[in-house]
N, CA and C atoms as an extended XYZ file, in Angstrom:
318
Properties=species:S:1:pos:R:3:atomname:S:1:resname:S:1:resid:I:1 pbc="F F F"
N       -16.887        9.148       -3.210 N   UNK     1
C       -15.702        9.950       -3.428 CA  UNK     1
C       -14.562        9.040       -3.889 C   UNK     1
N       -13.622        9.632       -4.560 N   UNK     2
C       -12.461        8.878       -5.000 CA  UNK     2
C       -11.303        9.838       -5.247 C   UNK     2
N       -10.121        9.255       -5.302 N   UNK     3
C        -8.912        9.987       -5.640 CA  UNK     3
C        -8.170        9.182       -6.701 C   UNK     3
N        -7.151        9.775       -7.271 N   UNK     4
C        -6.301        9.076       -8.225 CA  UNK     4
C        -4.909        8.923       -7.639 C   UNK     4
N        -4.369        7.718       -7.772 N   UNK     5
C        -2.996        7.448       -7.351 CA  UNK     5
C        -2.273        6.801       -8.519 C   UNK     5
N        -0.953        6.873       -8.488 N   UNK     6
C        -0.136        6.198       -9.479 CA  UNK     6
C         0.458        4.967       -8.830 C   UNK     6
N         0.316        3.831       -9.485 N   UNK     7
C         0.871        2.577       -8.989 CA  UNK     7
C         2.010        2.158       -9.906 C   UNK     7
N         3.167        1.902       -9.297 N   UNK     8
C         4.328        1.388      -10.022 CA  UNK     8
C         4.406       -0.095       -9.693 C   UNK     8
N         4.229       -0.936      -10.707 N   UNK     9
C         4.185       -2.371      -10.451 CA  UNK     9
C         5.585       -2.977      -10.340 C   UNK     9
N         5.623       -4.281      -10.174 N   UNK    10
C         6.881       -4.999       -9.962 CA  UNK    10
C         7.827       -4.931      -11.151 C   UNK    10
N         7.292       -4.601      -12.334 N   UNK    11
C         8.120       -4.473      -13.532 CA  UNK    11
C         8.546       -3.034      -13.795 C   UNK    11
N         8.161       -2.111      -12.883 N   UNK    12
C         8.510       -0.710      -13.055 CA  UNK    12
C         7.536        0.068      -13.921 C   UNK    12
N         6.454       -0.583      -14.350 N   UNK    13
C         5.423        0.071      -15.154 CA  UNK    13
C         4.524        0.883      -14.233 C   UNK    13
N         4.177        2.109      -14.637 N   UNK    14
C         3.302        2.926      -13.800 CA  UNK    14
C         1.984        3.182      -14.519 C   UNK    14
N         0.938        3.268      -13.694 N   UNK    15
C        -0.408        3.501      -14.214 CA  UNK    15
C        -1.209        4.243      -13.159 C   UNK    15
N        -2.011        5.201      -13.615 N   UNK    16
C        -2.882        5.923      -12.696 CA  UNK    16
C        -4.167        5.119      -12.513 C   UNK    16
N        -4.593        4.978      -11.237 N   UNK    17
C        -5.809        4.233      -10.932 CA  UNK    17
C        -6.682        5.041       -9.978 C   UNK    17
N        -7.941        4.678       -9.938 N   UNK    18
C        -8.887        5.328       -9.047 CA  UNK    18
C        -8.968        4.539       -7.740 C   UNK    18
N        -8.946        5.262       -6.615 N   UNK    19
C        -9.071        4.662       -5.287 CA  UNK    19
C       -10.339        5.234       -4.666 C   UNK    19
N       -11.290        4.377       -4.385 N   UNK    20
C       -12.578        4.793       -3.822 CA  UNK    20
C       -12.514        4.850       -2.296 C   UNK    20
N       -13.323        5.727       -1.729 N   UNK    21
C       -13.265        5.986       -0.295 CA  UNK    21
C       -13.723        4.824        0.575 C   UNK    21
N       -14.342        3.807        0.023 N   UNK    22
C       -14.767        2.662        0.825 CA  UNK    22
C       -13.792        1.492        0.724 C   UNK    22
N       -12.583        1.745        0.232 N   UNK    23
C       -11.598        0.691        0.020 CA  UNK    23
C       -10.325        0.944        0.830 C   UNK    23
N        -9.668       -0.147        1.212 N   UNK    24
C        -8.288       -0.033        1.678 CA  UNK    24
C        -7.416        0.038        0.427 C   UNK    24
N        -6.167        0.337        0.610 N   UNK    25
C        -5.252        0.352       -0.533 CA  UNK    25
C        -5.191       -1.037       -1.165 C   UNK    25
N        -5.181       -2.080       -0.357 N   UNK    26
C        -5.152       -3.446       -0.891 CA  UNK    26
C        -6.361       -3.702       -1.784 C   UNK    26
N        -7.539       -3.311       -1.344 N   UNK    27
C        -8.742       -3.506       -2.141 CA  UNK    27
C        -8.665       -2.725       -3.452 C   UNK    27
N        -8.124       -1.523       -3.388 N   UNK    28
C        -7.929       -0.724       -4.597 CA  UNK    28
C        -6.983       -1.439       -5.562 C   UNK    28
N        -5.878       -1.953       -5.047 N   UNK    29
C        -4.910       -2.647       -5.897 CA  UNK    29
C        -5.537       -3.882       -6.537 C   UNK    29
N        -6.264       -4.664       -5.759 N   UNK    30
C        -6.914       -5.859       -6.314 CA  UNK    30
C        -7.956       -5.472       -7.363 C   UNK    30
N        -8.748       -4.447       -7.093 N   UNK    31
C        -9.782       -4.012       -8.046 CA  UNK    31
C        -9.156       -3.597       -9.375 C   UNK    31
N        -7.938       -3.082       -9.311 N   UNK    32
C        -7.242       -2.630      -10.518 CA  UNK    32
C        -6.283       -3.678      -11.072 C   UNK    32
N        -6.522       -4.927      -10.706 N   UNK    33
C        -5.837       -6.095      -11.274 CA  UNK    33
C        -4.361       -6.228      -10.927 C   UNK    33
N        -3.944       -5.675       -9.772 N   UNK    34
C        -2.567       -5.884       -9.323 CA  UNK    34
C        -2.530       -7.153       -8.484 C   UNK    34
N        -1.607       -8.076       -8.786 N   UNK    35
C        -1.576       -9.368       -8.112 CA  UNK    35
C        -0.856       -9.328       -6.755 C   UNK    35
N        -1.356       -8.529       -5.844 N   UNK    36
C        -0.771       -8.441       -4.506 CA  UNK    36
C        -1.239       -9.672       -3.724 C   UNK    36
N        -0.310      -10.400       -3.130 N   UNK    37
C        -0.644      -11.669       -2.486 CA  UNK    37
C        -1.650      -11.546       -1.350 C   UNK    37
N        -1.312      -10.819       -0.313 N   UNK    38
C        -2.175      -10.720        0.869 CA  UNK    38
C        -2.568      -12.113        1.358 C   UNK    38
N        -1.561      -12.922        1.641 N   UNK    39
C        -1.760      -14.303        2.047 CA  UNK    39
C        -2.717      -14.445        3.226 C   UNK    39
N        -2.704      -13.481        4.147 N   UNK    40
C        -3.552      -13.554        5.345 CA  UNK    40
C        -4.966      -13.039        5.089 C   UNK    40
N        -5.253      -12.628        3.867 N   UNK    41
C        -6.579      -12.117        3.557 CA  UNK    41
C        -6.803      -10.682        3.998 C   UNK    41
N        -5.742       -9.945        4.222 N   UNK    42
C        -5.866       -8.541        4.610 CA  UNK    42
C        -6.068       -8.333        6.096 C   UNK    42
N        -5.546       -9.240        6.909 N   UNK    43
C        -5.723       -9.173        8.364 CA  UNK    43
C        -4.479       -8.740        9.124 C   UNK    43
N        -3.526       -8.152        8.438 N   UNK    44
C        -2.290       -7.661        9.063 CA  UNK    44
C        -1.549       -8.736        9.830 C   UNK    44
N        -1.363       -9.884        9.179 N   UNK    45
C        -0.602      -10.931        9.852 CA  UNK    45
C         0.406      -11.631        8.951 C   UNK    45
N         0.722      -11.031        7.761 N   UNK    46
C         1.682      -11.717        6.898 CA  UNK    46
C         2.688      -10.806        6.189 C   UNK    46
N         2.368       -9.566        5.935 N   UNK    47
C         3.233       -8.588        5.254 CA  UNK    47
C         3.421       -8.846        3.766 C   UNK    47
N         2.640       -9.737        3.164 N   UNK    48
C         2.785       -9.974        1.727 CA  UNK    48
C         2.096       -8.902        0.884 C   UNK    48
N         1.439       -7.948        1.526 N   UNK    49
C         0.816       -6.838        0.786 CA  UNK    49
C         1.619       -5.548        0.965 C   UNK    49
N         2.868       -5.687        1.356 N   UNK    50
C         3.769       -4.560        1.591 CA  UNK    50
C         3.895       -3.694        0.341 C   UNK    50
N         3.842       -2.379        0.544 N   UNK    51
C         4.013       -1.415       -0.544 CA  UNK    51
C         4.743       -0.192       -0.004 C   UNK    51
N         5.270        0.615       -0.902 N   UNK    52
C         5.960        1.849       -0.539 CA  UNK    52
C         5.124        3.037       -0.987 C   UNK    52
N         4.945        4.009       -0.125 N   UNK    53
C         4.292        5.267       -0.480 CA  UNK    53
C         5.372        6.308       -0.723 C   UNK    53
N         5.100        7.250       -1.614 N   UNK    54
C         6.086        8.296       -1.828 CA  UNK    54
C         6.204        9.145       -0.558 C   UNK    54
N         7.387        9.652       -0.253 N   UNK    55
C         7.606       10.398        0.996 CA  UNK    55
C         6.683       11.596        1.181 C   UNK    55
N         6.328       12.270        0.108 N   UNK    56
C         5.467       13.446        0.209 CA  UNK    56
C         4.083       13.106        0.761 C   UNK    56
N         3.543       11.965        0.364 N   UNK    57
C         2.193       11.586        0.770 CA  UNK    57
C         2.144       10.630        1.964 C   UNK    57
N         3.286       10.086        2.354 N   UNK    58
C         3.292        9.108        3.440 CA  UNK    58
C         2.592        9.597        4.707 C   UNK    58
N         2.829       10.827        5.184 N   UNK    59
C         2.149       11.267        6.414 CA  UNK    59
C         0.620       11.204        6.318 C   UNK    59
N         0.066       11.381        5.131 N   UNK    60
C        -1.384       11.345        4.952 CA  UNK    60
C        -1.954        9.937        5.071 C   UNK    60
N        -1.083        8.926        5.087 N   UNK    61
C        -1.564        7.544        5.175 CA  UNK    61
C        -1.959        7.145        6.589 C   UNK    61
N        -1.706        8.009        7.555 N   UNK    62
C        -2.097        7.713        8.933 CA  UNK    62
C        -1.014        6.982        9.703 C   UNK    62
N        -1.315        6.720       10.946 N   UNK    63
C        -0.373        6.034       11.830 CA  UNK    63
C        -0.407        4.528       11.595 C   UNK    63
N         0.743        3.918       11.662 N   UNK    64
C         0.813        2.456       11.614 CA  UNK    64
C         0.370        1.898       12.969 C   UNK    64
N        -0.323        0.775       12.927 N   UNK    65
C        -0.675        0.096       14.172 CA  UNK    65
C         0.558       -0.637       14.695 C   UNK    65
N         0.497       -1.068       15.932 N   UNK    66
C         1.601       -1.830       16.518 CA  UNK    66
C         1.818       -3.130       15.741 C   UNK    66
N         0.727       -3.775       15.327 N   UNK    67
C         0.834       -5.020       14.559 CA  UNK    67
C         1.531       -4.778       13.220 C   UNK    67
N         1.179       -3.674       12.577 N   UNK    68
C         1.807       -3.346       11.305 CA  UNK    68
C         3.295       -3.073       11.500 C   UNK    68
N         3.634       -2.312       12.521 N   UNK    69
C         5.050       -2.038       12.831 CA  UNK    69
C         5.817       -3.342       13.043 C   UNK    69
N         5.235       -4.272       13.792 N   UNK    70
C         5.893       -5.557       14.067 CA  UNK    70
C         6.151       -6.334       12.779 C   UNK    70
N         5.164       -6.361       11.891 N   UNK    71
C         5.337       -7.080       10.634 CA  UNK    71
C         6.376       -6.419        9.739 C   UNK    71
N         6.387       -5.096        9.706 N   UNK    72
C         7.389       -4.402        8.899 CA  UNK    72
C         8.788       -4.623        9.447 C   UNK    72
N         8.917       -4.750       10.763 N   UNK    73
C        10.220       -5.062       11.349 CA  UNK    73
C        10.703       -6.436       10.911 C   UNK    73
N         9.774       -7.368       10.710 N   UNK    74
C        10.137       -8.719       10.271 CA  UNK    74
C        10.723       -8.722        8.857 C   UNK    74
N        10.355       -7.716        8.056 N   UNK    75
C        10.880       -7.635        6.686 CA  UNK    75
C        11.794       -6.417        6.551 C   UNK    75
N        12.534       -6.135        7.609 N   UNK    76
C        13.360       -4.920        7.626 CA  UNK    76
C        14.437       -4.901        6.550 C   UNK    76
N        14.676       -6.027        5.891 N   UNK    77
C        15.638       -6.027        4.790 CA  UNK    77
C        15.075       -5.326        3.552 C   UNK    77
N        13.744       -5.173        3.468 N   UNK    78
C        13.131       -4.474        2.342 CA  UNK    78
C        12.271       -3.285        2.772 C   UNK    78
N        11.805       -3.270        3.993 N   UNK    79
C        10.941       -2.183        4.467 CA  UNK    79
C        11.747       -0.895        4.640 C   UNK    79
N        11.069        0.228        4.407 N   UNK    80
C        11.693        1.534        4.579 CA  UNK    80
C        10.790        2.407        5.453 C   UNK    80
N        11.198        3.648        5.631 N   UNK    81
C        10.401        4.582        6.425 CA  UNK    81
C         9.046        4.858        5.796 C   UNK    81
N         8.902        4.628        4.502 N   UNK    82
C         7.623        4.892        3.833 CA  UNK    82
C         6.877        3.608        3.481 C   UNK    82
N         7.224        2.511        4.124 N   UNK    83
C         6.540        1.239        3.900 CA  UNK    83
C         5.206        1.212        4.638 C   UNK    83
N         4.232        0.595        4.008 N   UNK    84
C         2.927        0.348        4.628 CA  UNK    84
C         2.450       -1.026        4.192 C   UNK    84
N         1.624       -1.633        5.005 N   UNK    85
C         0.884       -2.807        4.566 CA  UNK    85
C        -0.352       -2.253        3.869 C   UNK    85
N        -0.558       -2.635        2.633 N   UNK    86
C        -1.678       -2.051        1.896 CA  UNK    86
C        -3.026       -2.418        2.508 C   UNK    86
N        -3.098       -3.545        3.214 N   UNK    87
C        -4.352       -3.927        3.865 CA  UNK    87
C        -4.692       -3.018        5.043 C   UNK    87
N        -3.709       -2.316        5.561 N   UNK    88
C        -3.912       -1.442        6.710 CA  UNK    88
C        -3.933        0.035        6.331 C   UNK    88
N        -3.790        0.333        5.056 N   UNK    89
C        -3.750        1.717        4.590 CA  UNK    89
C        -5.142        2.128        4.137 C   UNK    89
N        -5.744        3.001        4.927 N   UNK    90
C        -7.096        3.470        4.646 CA  UNK    90
C        -7.066        4.648        3.675 C   UNK    90
N        -8.152        4.814        2.969 N   UNK    91
C        -8.348        5.929        2.055 CA  UNK    91
C        -8.342        7.252        2.827 C   UNK    91
N        -7.639        8.237        2.291 N   UNK    92
C        -7.674        9.614        2.788 CA  UNK    92
C        -7.603       10.534        1.573 C   UNK    92
N        -8.416       11.585        1.565 N   UNK    93
C        -8.396       12.536        0.450 CA  UNK    93
C        -7.001       13.084        0.194 C   UNK    93
N        -6.204       13.225        1.263 N   UNK    94
C        -4.865       13.803        1.148 CA  UNK    94
C        -3.900       12.897        0.388 C   UNK    94
N        -4.306       11.667        0.108 N   UNK    95
C        -3.458       10.761       -0.664 CA  UNK    95
C        -3.649       10.927       -2.172 C   UNK    95
N        -4.511       11.855       -2.571 N   UNK    96
C        -4.709       12.121       -3.991 CA  UNK    96
C        -3.374       12.505       -4.630 C   UNK    96
N        -3.032       11.826       -5.722 N   UNK    97
C        -1.781       12.103       -6.419 CA  UNK    97
C        -0.589       11.313       -5.903 C   UNK    97
N        -0.796       10.482       -4.890 N   UNK    98
C         0.305        9.693       -4.320 CA  UNK    98
C         0.808        8.657       -5.319 C   UNK    98
N         2.061        8.264       -5.120 N   UNK    99
C         2.646        7.168       -5.879 CA  UNK    99
C         2.869        6.011       -4.931 C   UNK    99
N         2.366        4.841       -5.318 N   UNK   100
C         2.508        3.609       -4.552 CA  UNK   100
C         3.361        2.664       -5.382 C   UNK   100
N         4.431        2.172       -4.776 N   UNK   101
C         5.329        1.264       -5.486 CA  UNK   101
C         5.235       -0.113       -4.874 C   UNK   101
N         5.028       -1.117       -5.716 N   UNK   102
C         4.960       -2.512       -5.279 CA  UNK   102
C         6.335       -3.118       -5.394 C   UNK   102
N         6.745       -3.791       -4.386 N   UNK   103
C         8.080       -4.391       -4.326 CA  UNK   103
C         8.108       -5.708       -5.093 C   UNK   103
N         9.080       -5.875       -5.989 N   UNK   104
C         9.196       -7.170       -6.667 CA  UNK   104
C         9.313       -8.320       -5.667 C   UNK   104
N         8.553       -9.374       -5.933 N   UNK   105
C         8.624      -10.552       -5.086 CA  UNK   105
C         7.840      -10.466       -3.805 C   UNK   105
N         7.112       -9.410       -3.575 N   UNK   106
C         6.329       -9.316       -2.337 CA  UNK   106
C         4.923       -9.794       -2.596 C   UNK   106
């Protein structure tokens, strides 16, 4: 199974990409050639894979873990209510049509 999401990159360019059900958002971004750092290797310990989900689809992304909340608090100068760590964002059918925005410099 798969869904389509729109990714807005650091330059403001948007492109629709396919997100497969066996991938995290980070894996989807890497597969589609987005240079998301993920310094910790996707283990929720660095926040360099931070992304923004559009408010309409954010609830479908699931609950943030305590570790994710802690990391987002560390970057509270850029994090918002719709921030997620892409390594912790699991595939959900309800995210079909979502817009994911990558923060410049993250």
